[in-house]
Every structure is written in structure tokens, then in C-alpha cells.
C-alpha positions as CSV (number, residue, x, y, z in Angstrom):
1,X,28.7,-19.1,10.9
2,X,28.8,-18.0,7.3
3,X,27.8,-14.6,5.9
4,X,24.2,-15.6,5.2
5,X,23.6,-16.8,8.7
6,X,25.2,-13.7,10.2
7,X,22.8,-11.6,8.0
8,X,19.7,-13.6,9.0
9,X,20.6,-13.3,12.7
10,X,21.1,-9.6,12.3
11,X,17.8,-9.1,10.6
12,X,16.0,-11.0,13.3
13,X,17.8,-9.1,16.1
14,X,16.9,-5.9,14.3
15,X,13.1,-6.7,14.4
16,X,12.6,-8.3,11.0
17,X,10.4,-11.3,11.5
18,X,9.2,-12.2,8.0
19,X,10.9,-12.9,4.7
20,X,8.8,-12.9,1.6
21,X,10.8,-14.9,-0.9
22,X,11.3,-16.1,-4.4
23,X,14.9,-17.3,-4.4
24,X,17.3,-18.8,-6.9
25,X,20.7,-20.4,-7.0
26,X,22.6,-17.4,-5.7
27,X,20.4,-17.1,-2.6
28,X,20.6,-20.8,-1.5
29,X,22.9,-20.1,1.5
30,X,20.4,-17.4,2.8
31,X,17.6,-20.0,2.3
32,X,19.6,-22.6,4.3
33,X,20.3,-20.1,7.1
34,X,16.5,-19.7,7.6
35,X,16.5,-23.2,9.2
36,X,19.5,-22.3,11.4
37,X,18.0,-19.1,12.9
38,X,14.9,-18.9,15.1
39,X,12.5,-16.0,14.6
40,X,12.3,-15.5,10.9
41,X,9.1,-16.7,9.1
42,X,9.8,-17.6,5.5
43,X,6.9,-17.1,3.1
44,X,7.1,-18.2,-0.6
45,X,5.6,-16.2,-3.4
46,X,5.4,-17.6,-6.9
47,X,6.2,-14.3,-8.6
48,X,8.5,-11.5,-7.5
49,X,5.8,-8.9,-8.1
50,X,3.6,-10.7,-5.6
51,X,6.6,-11.0,-3.2
52,X,7.2,-7.2,-3.2
53,X,3.5,-6.4,-2.9
54,X,3.2,-8.7,0.1
55,X,6.2,-6.9,1.8
56,X,4.4,-3.6,1.1
57,X,1.1,-4.8,2.8
58,X,3.1,-6.2,5.7
59,X,5.1,-3.0,6.2
60,X,2.0,-0.7,6.1
61,X,0.3,-2.7,8.8
62,X,3.2,-3.8,10.9
63,X,4.9,-0.4,10.7
64,X,8.3,-2.2,10.4
65,X,10.0,-3.9,7.5
66,X,9.8,-7.4,6.2
67,X,12.6,-8.7,4.1
68,X,12.3,-9.8,0.5
69,X,14.6,-12.4,-1.0
70,X,14.9,-11.9,-4.8
71,X,17.0,-13.7,-7.4
72,X,19.6,-11.3,-9.0
73,X,18.7,-8.4,-11.2
74,X,15.9,-10.1,-13.2
75,X,14.1,-11.2,-10.0
76,X,14.3,-7.6,-8.6
77,X,13.1,-6.3,-12.0
78,X,10.1,-8.6,-11.8
79,X,9.2,-6.9,-8.5
80,X,9.7,-3.3,-9.5
81,X,6.1,-2.3,-10.1
82,X,5.0,-3.1,-6.6
83,X,8.2,-1.6,-5.2
84,X,7.2,1.5,-7.0
85,X,3.9,1.4,-5.2
86,X,5.7,0.8,-1.9
87,X,8.0,3.7,-2.5
88,X,5.0,6.0,-3.0
89,X,3.5,4.6,0.2
90,X,6.8,5.2,2.1
91,X,6.7,1.6,3.2
92,X,9.7,0.2,5.1
93,X,11.1,-2.8,3.2
94,X,14.5,-4.5,3.2
95,X,15.3,-6.2,-0.2
96,X,17.9,-8.9,-0.1
97,X,19.0,-9.4,-3.8
98,X,21.4,-12.2,-4.5
99,X,24.2,-11.7,-7.0
100,X,26.9,-13.7,-8.6
101,X,30.0,-14.4,-6.5
102,X,32.4,-11.5,-6.7
103,X,35.0,-13.4,-8.6
104,X,32.4,-14.7,-11.1
105,X,31.3,-11.2,-12.2
106,X,34.2,-10.8,-14.6
107,X,32.7,-13.5,-16.9
108,X,29.4,-11.7,-17.6
109,X,27.3,-14.8,-17.1
110,X,23.8,-14.9,-18.6
111,X,22.1,-13.6,-15.4
112,X,24.5,-10.8,-14.8
113,X,22.9,-7.4,-14.9
114,X,23.0,-3.9,-13.5
115,X,21.3,-4.5,-10.1
116,X,22.2,-1.0,-8.9
117,X,20.4,0.3,-12.0
118,X,17.3,-1.6,-11.2
119,X,17.3,-0.8,-7.5
120,X,18.0,2.9,-7.5
121,X,14.7,4.2,-8.8
122,X,12.7,2.5,-6.0
123,X,15.2,2.5,-3.2
124,X,16.2,5.1,-0.7
125,X,19.3,3.1,0.2
126,X,21.3,0.7,-1.9
127,X,24.5,-1.2,-1.0
128,X,26.4,-4.2,-2.2
129,X,28.3,-6.3,0.4
130,X,31.9,-6.9,-0.5
131,X,33.0,-9.3,2.3
132,X,31.3,-11.9,4.5
133,X,32.9,-10.0,7.4
134,X,30.7,-7.0,6.7
135,X,27.4,-8.6,5.6
136,X,25.9,-8.5,9.1
137,X,26.8,-4.8,9.6
138,X,25.4,-4.1,6.1
139,X,22.1,-5.8,7.1
140,X,21.8,-3.7,10.3
141,X,22.3,-0.6,8.2
142,X,19.7,-1.7,5.7
143,X,17.1,-2.1,8.5
144,X,18.0,1.2,9.9
145,X,17.8,2.9,6.5
146,X,14.4,1.3,5.8
147,X,13.0,2.8,9.1
148,X,14.2,6.3,8.3
149,X,11.0,8.4,8.7
150,X,8.6,8.2,6.9
151,X,9.9,4.8,5.8
152,X,11.7,3.8,2.6
153,X,13.0,0.8,0.7
154,X,16.6,-0.4,1.4
155,X,18.2,-2.8,-1.0
156,X,21.1,-4.9,0.0
157,X,22.9,-6.8,-2.8
158,X,24.4,-10.0,-1.5
159,X,27.0,-11.7,-3.7
160,X,27.0,-15.5,-3.3
161,X,30.5,-15.8,-1.9
162,X,29.8,-13.2,0.8
163,X,27.0,-15.4,1.8
164,X,28.8,-18.8,1.9
165,X,32.2,-17.7,3.2
166,X,32.9,-17.6,7.0
167,X,31.7,-14.7,9.0
168,X,32.3,-13.7,12.6
169,X,29.1,-12.8,14.3
170,X,25.8,-10.9,13.8
171,X,25.7,-7.1,14.1
172,X,23.7,-5.3,16.8
173,X,20.5,-3.5,16.1
174,X,21.1,0.2,15.3
175,X,19.0,2.7,17.3
176,X,15.9,3.8,15.4
177,X,15.5,7.3,14.0
178,X,12.4,9.2,15.2
179,X,10.4,11.6,13.1
180,X,11.8,15.1,13.2
181,X,9.9,17.6,15.4
182,X,8.0,20.3,13.5
183,X,9.3,23.8,14.0
184,X,7.5,26.2,16.3
185,X,7.3,28.7,13.4
186,X,5.4,26.2,11.2
187,X,2.9,25.6,14.0
188,X,2.5,29.3,14.6
189,X,2.1,30.0,10.9
190,X,-0.6,27.4,10.6
191,X,-2.4,28.5,13.7
192,X,-2.3,32.1,12.5
193,X,-3.7,31.1,9.1
194,X,-6.6,29.2,10.7
195,X,-7.7,32.4,12.5
196,X,-7.7,34.7,9.5
197,X,-11.2,33.7,8.2
198,X,-10.0,32.4,4.8
199,X,-11.4,29.1,3.5
200,X,-8.9,26.5,4.5
201,X,-8.2,22.9,3.7
202,X,-5.8,20.6,5.6
203,X,-4.3,17.9,3.3
204,X,-3.0,15.0,5.4
205,X,-0.9,11.9,4.6
206,X,1.1,9.3,6.5
207,X,0.8,8.5,10.2
208,X,-1.5,11.5,10.7
209,X,-4.3,9.5,8.9
210,X,-4.6,7.2,11.9
211,X,-6.9,7.9,14.8
212,X,-4.7,10.2,16.9
213,X,-3.8,12.5,14.0
214,X,-7.4,12.5,12.7
215,X,-8.7,13.4,16.1
216,X,-6.4,16.4,16.2
217,X,-7.5,17.4,12.7
218,X,-11.1,17.0,13.7
219,X,-10.6,19.3,16.7
220,X,-9.0,21.9,14.4
221,X,-12.0,21.6,12.1
222,X,-14.4,22.0,15.0
223,X,-12.7,25.3,15.9
224,X,-11.9,26.8,12.5
225,X,-14.2,25.1,9.9
226,X,-11.3,23.9,7.9
227,X,-11.8,21.0,5.6
228,X,-10.0,17.8,6.4
229,X,-8.7,16.1,3.3
230,X,-6.5,13.3,2.1
231,X,-4.9,12.3,-1.2
232,X,-6.7,10.2,-3.8
233,X,-4.6,7.2,-2.8
234,X,-3.3,6.9,0.7
235,X,-1.0,4.2,2.2
236,X,-3.2,3.7,5.2
237,X,-6.4,5.5,6.3
238,X,-8.3,4.6,9.5
239,X,-12.0,5.2,8.7
240,X,-15.5,4.1,9.6
241,X,-17.6,4.6,12.7
242,X,-16.1,6.6,15.5
243,X,-13.4,8.1,13.4
244,X,-13.1,11.6,11.9
245,X,-14.3,11.4,8.3
246,X,-11.8,12.7,5.7
247,X,-12.7,14.2,2.3
248,X,-10.7,12.3,-0.3
249,X,-9.3,14.3,-3.3
250,X,-11.0,12.9,-6.4
251,X,-9.1,11.1,-9.2
252,X,-9.8,13.2,-12.4
253,X,-8.1,16.6,-12.8
254,X,-11.3,18.6,-13.5
255,X,-12.9,17.1,-10.4
256,X,-9.8,18.0,-8.4
257,X,-10.0,21.6,-9.6
258,X,-13.7,21.8,-8.8
259,X,-13.2,20.3,-5.3
260,X,-10.4,22.8,-4.5
261,X,-11.9,25.8,-6.3
262,X,-12.9,27.7,-3.1
263,X,-9.7,26.9,-1.2
264,X,-7.9,30.0,-0.2
265,X,-5.3,28.3,2.0
266,X,-3.9,24.8,1.8
267,X,-2.1,23.4,4.8
268,X,0.0,20.3,4.1
269,X,0.7,17.6,6.6
270,X,3.1,15.0,5.2
271,X,1.6,15.6,1.7
272,X,2.2,17.8,-1.3
273,X,-0.2,19.9,-3.5
274,X,-2.4,17.6,-5.6
275,X,-1.7,17.3,-9.3
276,X,-3.4,15.4,-12.1
277,X,-2.4,11.7,-12.5
278,X,-1.8,12.3,-16.2
279,X,-1.6,15.2,-18.6
280,X,-4.8,15.6,-20.7
281,X,-5.3,17.9,-23.7
282,X,-6.9,21.1,-22.5
283,X,-7.0,20.1,-18.8
284,X,-4.8,21.4,-16.0
285,X,-2.0,19.4,-14.4
286,X,-1.7,21.7,-11.3
287,X,-5.0,21.5,-9.4
288,X,-4.7,23.9,-6.5
289,X,-6.0,27.4,-7.2
290,X,-3.1,29.7,-8.2
291,X,-4.4,32.3,-5.7
292,X,-4.3,29.9,-2.8
293,X,-1.6,30.2,-0.1
294,X,0.2,26.9,0.5
295,X,1.7,26.2,4.0
296,X,3.8,23.3,5.0
297,X,2.9,22.4,8.5
298,X,4.8,19.0,8.4
299,X,7.0,17.5,5.8
300,X,6.9,13.7,5.3
301,X,9.9,13.1,7.5
302,X,8.4,15.2,10.3
303,X,6.0,14.3,13.1
304,X,2.7,15.3,11.5
305,X,0.6,13.9,14.4
306,X,2.3,16.1,17.0
307,X,2.2,19.1,14.7
308,X,-1.6,18.7,14.3
309,X,-2.0,18.4,18.1
310,X,0.2,21.5,18.6
311,X,-1.9,23.5,16.2
312,X,-5.2,22.3,17.8
313,X,-3.9,23.6,21.2
314,X,-2.6,26.8,19.6
315,X,-6.1,27.7,18.2
316,X,-7.8,26.6,21.4
317,X,-9.7,23.8,19.7
318,X,-12.3,21.9,21.7
319,X,-11.5,18.5,23.0
320,X,-14.2,16.8,20.8
321,X,-13.5,16.6,17.1
322,X,-15.9,17.5,14.4
323,X,-17.0,15.1,11.5
324,X,-16.9,11.9,13.6
325,X,-18.7,9.2,11.5
326,X,-21.6,7.5,13.2
327,X,-22.2,3.8,12.6
328,X,-24.7,3.4,9.8
329,X,-24.7,0.0,8.2
330,X,-26.7,-0.1,4.9
331,X,-29.7,-2.3,4.6
332,X,-29.2,-5.4,2.5
333,X,-30.2,-4.9,-1.1
334,X,-32.0,-7.4,-3.2
335,X,-31.9,-8.3,-6.9
336,X,-29.5,-6.5,-9.2
337,X,-25.8,-6.9,-8.3
338,X,-23.7,-3.9,-9.2
339,X,-20.8,-2.0,-7.5
340,X,-23.3,-0.1,-5.3
341,X,-25.3,-3.0,-4.1
342,X,-22.1,-5.0,-3.6
343,X,-20.6,-2.1,-1.6
344,X,-23.7,-2.0,0.6
345,X,-23.3,-5.7,1.3
346,X,-19.6,-5.3,2.1
347,X,-20.4,-2.4,4.5
348,X,-23.2,-4.3,6.2
349,X,-21.1,-7.3,7.1
350,X,-17.7,-5.8,7.5
351,X,-16.5,-6.7,11.0
352,X,-14.8,-4.4,13.5
353,X,-11.1,-3.7,12.9
354,X,-11.0,-5.2,9.4
355,X,-8.4,-4.2,6.8
356,X,-9.5,-3.4,3.3
357,X,-7.0,-3.7,0.4
358,X,-8.6,-1.7,-2.3
359,X,-7.8,-2.0,-6.0
360,X,-11.4,-2.1,-7.2
361,X,-10.7,0.8,-9.6
362,X,-13.8,1.8,-11.5
363,X,-15.9,-0.7,-9.5
364,X,-14.8,0.7,-6.1
365,X,-16.9,3.8,-5.8
366,X,-19.9,1.9,-4.3
367,X,-17.8,0.3,-1.6
368,X,-16.0,3.5,-0.8
369,X,-19.3,5.3,-0.2
370,X,-20.9,2.5,1.8
371,X,-18.0,1.7,4.1
372,X,-17.5,5.3,5.2
373,X,-20.0,4.7,8.1
374,X,-19.3,0.9,8.4
375,X,-17.5,-0.6,11.4
376,X,-14.0,1.0,12.0
377,X,-11.4,-0.4,9.7
378,X,-8.1,0.4,7.9
379,X,-8.1,1.2,4.2
380,X,-5.1,0.5,2.0
381,X,-4.9,2.2,-1.4
382,X,-3.1,1.7,-4.7
383,X,-0.5,4.4,-3.9
384,X,1.7,4.4,-7.0
385,X,-0.9,3.6,-9.7
386,X,0.9,0.4,-10.8
387,X,-2.0,-2.1,-11.0
388,X,-1.6,-5.6,-9.6
389,X,-1.1,-4.5,-6.0
390,X,-4.3,-5.5,-4.2
391,X,-4.0,-9.2,-3.9
392,X,-0.4,-9.3,-2.5
393,X,-1.0,-6.2,-0.4
394,X,-3.9,-8.0,1.3
395,X,-1.7,-11.1,1.7
396,X,1.0,-9.1,3.4
397,X,-1.5,-7.3,5.6
398,X,-2.9,-10.7,6.7
399,X,0.6,-11.9,7.7
400,X,1.1,-8.7,9.8
401,X,-2.4,-8.8,11.4
402,X,-3.4,-12.5,11.8
403,X,-6.2,-11.7,14.2
404,X,-7.9,-9.2,11.8
405,X,-10.2,-10.0,8.8
406,X,-8.7,-8.7,5.6
407,X,-10.9,-7.9,2.6
408,X,-9.4,-7.4,-0.8
409,X,-11.6,-5.5,-3.3
410,X,-10.2,-5.9,-6.8
411,X,-10.9,-5.5,-10.5
412,X,-10.5,-8.6,-12.6
413,X,-8.0,-7.1,-15.0
414,X,-5.6,-5.8,-12.3
415,X,-5.9,-9.0,-10.3
416,X,-4.5,-11.0,-13.2
417,X,-1.1,-9.3,-12.7
418,X,-0.4,-11.0,-9.3
419,X,-3.0,-13.8,-8.9
420,X,-0.1,-15.9,-7.6
421,X,-0.7,-14.2,-4.3
422,X,-3.8,-16.5,-3.9
423,X,-1.5,-19.5,-3.7
424,X,0.4,-17.9,-0.9
425,X,-2.9,-17.1,0.9
426,X,-3.8,-20.8,0.7
427,X,-0.4,-22.1,1.7
428,X,-0.2,-19.9,4.7
429,X,-3.9,-20.2,5.6
430,X,-4.4,-16.5,5.7
431,X,-7.7,-14.9,6.6
432,X,-8.3,-13.0,3.4
433,X,-11.6,-12.6,1.5
434,X,-10.9,-11.6,-2.1
435,X,-13.8,-10.0,-3.9
436,X,-13.1,-9.9,-7.7
437,X,-15.3,-7.4,-9.6
438,X,-15.6,-9.1,-13.0
439,X,-16.5,-6.6,-15.7
440,X,-14.3,-8.3,-18.3
441,X,-12.6,-5.1,-19.2
442,X,-9.8,-2.7,-18.4
443,X,-12.6,-0.2,-17.7
444,X,-10.5,2.7,-16.5
445,X,-8.6,2.5,-19.8
446,X,-11.8,2.8,-21.8
447,X,-12.5,6.0,-19.8
448,X,-8.9,7.2,-20.4
449,X,-9.1,6.5,-24.1
450,X,-11.8,9.1,-24.4
451,X,-10.2,11.6,-22.0
452,X,-6.8,11.8,-23.8
453,X,-8.6,12.8,-27.0
454,X,-7.9,9.6,-29.0
455,X,-10.6,9.9,-31.6
456,X,-12.7,7.2,-33.2
457,X,-11.1,4.1,-31.7
458,X,-11.5,1.1,-33.9
459,X,-11.8,-2.6,-33.2
460,X,-8.0,-3.1,-32.7
461,X,-7.8,-0.3,-30.1
462,X,-10.9,-1.5,-28.3
463,X,-9.7,-5.1,-28.2
464,X,-6.7,-4.0,-26.3
465,X,-9.0,-2.9,-23.4
466,X,-11.3,-5.9,-23.5
467,X,-11.0,-9.1,-21.5
468,X,-13.5,-11.3,-23.4
469,X,-12.5,-14.0,-25.9
470,X,-11.7,-16.0,-23.8
471,X,-13.5,-14.9,-20.6
472,X,-11.6,-15.2,-17.3
473,X,-13.1,-17.7,-14.9
474,X,-12.0,-16.6,-11.4
475,X,-13.7,-19.5,-9.7
476,X,-11.4,-21.9,-11.6
477,X,-8.4,-19.6,-11.1
478,X,-9.0,-19.4,-7.4
479,X,-9.6,-23.1,-7.0
480,X,-6.5,-23.8,-9.0
481,X,-4.5,-21.8,-6.4
482,X,-6.1,-23.7,-3.5
483,X,-8.6,-21.0,-2.5
484,X,-12.3,-21.8,-2.0
485,X,-14.1,-19.8,-4.7
486,X,-17.6,-19.0,-5.8
487,X,-19.3,-16.9,-8.5
488,X,-22.3,-14.7,-7.6
489,X,-24.7,-12.9,-9.9
490,X,-27.4,-11.5,-7.6
491,X,-27.3,-9.3,-4.5
492,X,-28.7,-12.2,-2.5
493,X,-26.0,-14.6,-3.6
494,X,-23.3,-12.1,-2.8
495,X,-24.7,-11.4,0.6
496,X,-24.8,-15.1,1.4
497,X,-21.2,-15.6,0.2
498,X,-19.7,-12.6,1.9
499,X,-21.5,-13.2,5.2
500,X,-20.2,-16.7,5.2
501,X,-16.7,-15.5,4.5
502,X,-16.8,-13.0,7.3
503,X,-17.8,-15.8,9.8
504,X,-15.1,-18.2,8.7
505,X,-11.3,-18.2,8.8
506,X,-9.0,-18.7,5.9
507,X,-8.9,-17.5,2.3
508,X,-12.0,-17.1,0.1
509,X,-12.6,-15.7,-3.3
510,X,-15.9,-14.3,-4.5
511,X,-16.3,-13.5,-8.2
512,X,-18.9,-10.7,-8.5
513,X,-20.4,-10.7,-12.0
514,X,-21.1,-7.1,-13.1
């Protein structure tokens, strides 16, 4: 047994079942070990940014880490944007990053780089193996670190000789760490605040945005009248019919300020006070009223679900929650196809227990509104703001949940960052329907150009935000990746294409012309 095989066996024994990979020369012994060890599914991505995005989607839905296999520092660097998103989502991921053999490092070969320097900003744990005898133990520690509540990225650097030299045996799985219990004083403080008559909002993130936590929050709302809110972008939100509806913090700073203007108390559950995405001239960065009291019921590493349930009991909340969404599927629209008619069609045909990967950006408002009362589903957001997440996120979610329909809603500009994920969807026969909203523009940047006060933009500036000349053809791009693809220009055409995709298995792409 060499070091690579001891590592793969340790990962499998520790519950890691999938490796999203884009390997190179230094990782070949790990690649070979995948054939020697049962239990590890190997999935190839054609770009490291797609690989890391897939691991994010998998981790959010499986609630345990996948491994990534990346080629030295440049390979890791190619994946950093979606690792940034994954870090913001608190997704458990184990990165295996190959490196030159330990004795080769002294020669400063062309691919030599500061892998630690690339890894640190996105990793909660970073380590380089120094011996084939310790690789297995290092792998067990990496999985354990990735699963530290609320979840984080662990990066293990694997020099080539530690992979190919003889090892002894795999390492045993380390016992998982549970979320910390919330203090009784935090529960008492929140319960007391909810009884004082002040206008209160409860801002929730993490595991508490699943049914059990939402149910407890809804019970609290039924008793106290508190608003139940979530961040603009959440890692995973369970929504739709039968679930407690949550008020999402809007994106723009002035809208945040308006939304929170009457809040006198803000109770945080796994979240932090909302701030503006960017600084704008003359607009606030801090969006919570200065006069509001801020209470931390549960920090991200604590058990927010149990904390909400304890508060619900402390305020004698009823058993039935408030704000439960009733099923209300929109009627099918006809004629003009825009984001609102498209959203109504998505909501009408969305099956039970679907997963939505949403990077529709400026084209996503219609779908967000319409699906609020659609069949129950999970909603995955662009957590870190680094575009190009939606397609690989959907791909990873489909690997984690093979029996659930995955729908990716994506703007055409952002989708170009990681369109390689379509190839993986086709190769793995994943059940993903990709809806590409084609407005031929970085539309959000056109809005931001005005908001930051850049005056009188000229043709050069505007050309930097425009996707014409030449126009993207997503039907050809999808077909070139092996995905059945179609372009639609009317509501009727989209309804037919989307309904067909919901009835069939396997990857589809629908280009929605806006």
C-alpha cells in the first residue's frame, strides 16, 4: 500500500464517497488508487472552478464533504472563486492538492508555487503531508476539520513522493464534532426580548433554514409577531408549500435600510447583521438601524435549531407555526416570455422535492416570487457573490441527490464562467435542467455602473458589459457539451420545453430569450 492508497481508503472509511477531480502529473498515484479502493466515485471536471463548485453543491445537499483533486497551486488557484463561495456557505469540502515531490521542491520547477498562500484565504484548515507514513492520518484529520460546525474547507497538500512511497495502513475515522449547545442565558435573553413588545426580526442562517428550524421560528412568530428573515443569499433554504415562509433581505443597500427601518430588535441565529454588498457614494454600508438592539441567540458553530426550539418553548409558543405557505401554482401564461412569465412556468411545473440552484441574477426575481408557493423544494444561492457557481453547484447537488430533480436558473454571462459543468452533467447522466436566461448582457453591472456614480459612460465602458458581437448561442454550446438543448422565445415554447424536461431524466438545457 502506498501513501495515495492509504489516503483514499481513509477518506472512504471517513465517509467521503465522491471525488470531483481535475488531476495532473503529481496526482497520478491518487488517480491510480481510485481503482484499487471500492467506495469512491470519481467525477471528472474540465476546469477546476467547475470542480470546486460541484463539491460545494454536493456538500450543501449531502451535508458531508466530497473530495476535490487539484493539480498543484495553479489548479487550486483556478478553483478559488467557487471555494470562496463555498467558504461563505460553510460547506464541508476536502481539497487534495498535489505538489512536487519533497526533494524536487529545491529546484523551483515551473509549476512550483505558494500553495499555502493560495489555500489559506478559503480554508479553515491547511496542512502539507511530509511522509507517506502520515498521509492517512492527515486525511482523517482533514475530514474531521471539514466537518467542524458549521462546516469548512480543509486543504491537504500531497507531495508526489508521499503518495508513491510505501505506507502502512489507512487511518480510522475521527469522531465527529457536534454543534455547540447554546447557552441558557442566550435563550433567556431572546425569550425576554420577544415579550417586551418591541418590533423584532429574527435573522436565520445555516441548518435552521431547514424545516425543523423554520417550524420553530414560525411558532415564535405565531406567539410574538416577530418577522422571520434570512440573508440575501443563503447556502440552503427549504421553501415552498407546507413550509414556513421567510422574508429575504433585499440586495441593494437602500432597500435593506427600508426593510429594516422599523426593527427595534434583531435576533441573530447563525447569521450576522446585514451590510451592503458594496460601498456606494452617499449610501450606507451598515443597514441595521443604529437604535436597534442586536442579540446573538446562536453563533454559526452553535445549534441554532435547538436554540429556536428552546425559545419557542420559553415563550409558550403554539404548536402550529405562522406563515406556512399554501400550495398555489401559477396559471400558465401565454405570449410574451420574460422573467416573470418564465418564473410562473417554472413554479407551475416544479416537482415535489426539487432542488433549485439559483444564479439567475437580475432575471431571477420572477422565479423567486412564483416559486414561493410552488411545490416544496430546496433553494441554493450564490453565497459569496463570485459568479459562475450555478451550473457546477447544480451538478454537485445532482450527484448528492440522484432521485431529486435539479433545476439550475442562470444568467447567460455568469454561466460562461463554468459552462464545462454541462459536460460533466452529460458524462454522468445527471438529472439537471439548466435554464439559461439570455439577455446578452452583464445586466447587474449595468445597474451597478449607475449606482456607483460613474457618470456618462461611453461606448468603451458600455461594451465591457455587453455580450453581443458575437452573440452567444447556448443551444450550440450545450449540444457541444453533450446536453440536449433548445431555444425558446415564447411562453408557450418555454412551457412545452420545461414540462418535457420535468418528465424526463437526464441533463437538459433551455435557452430563454429575453
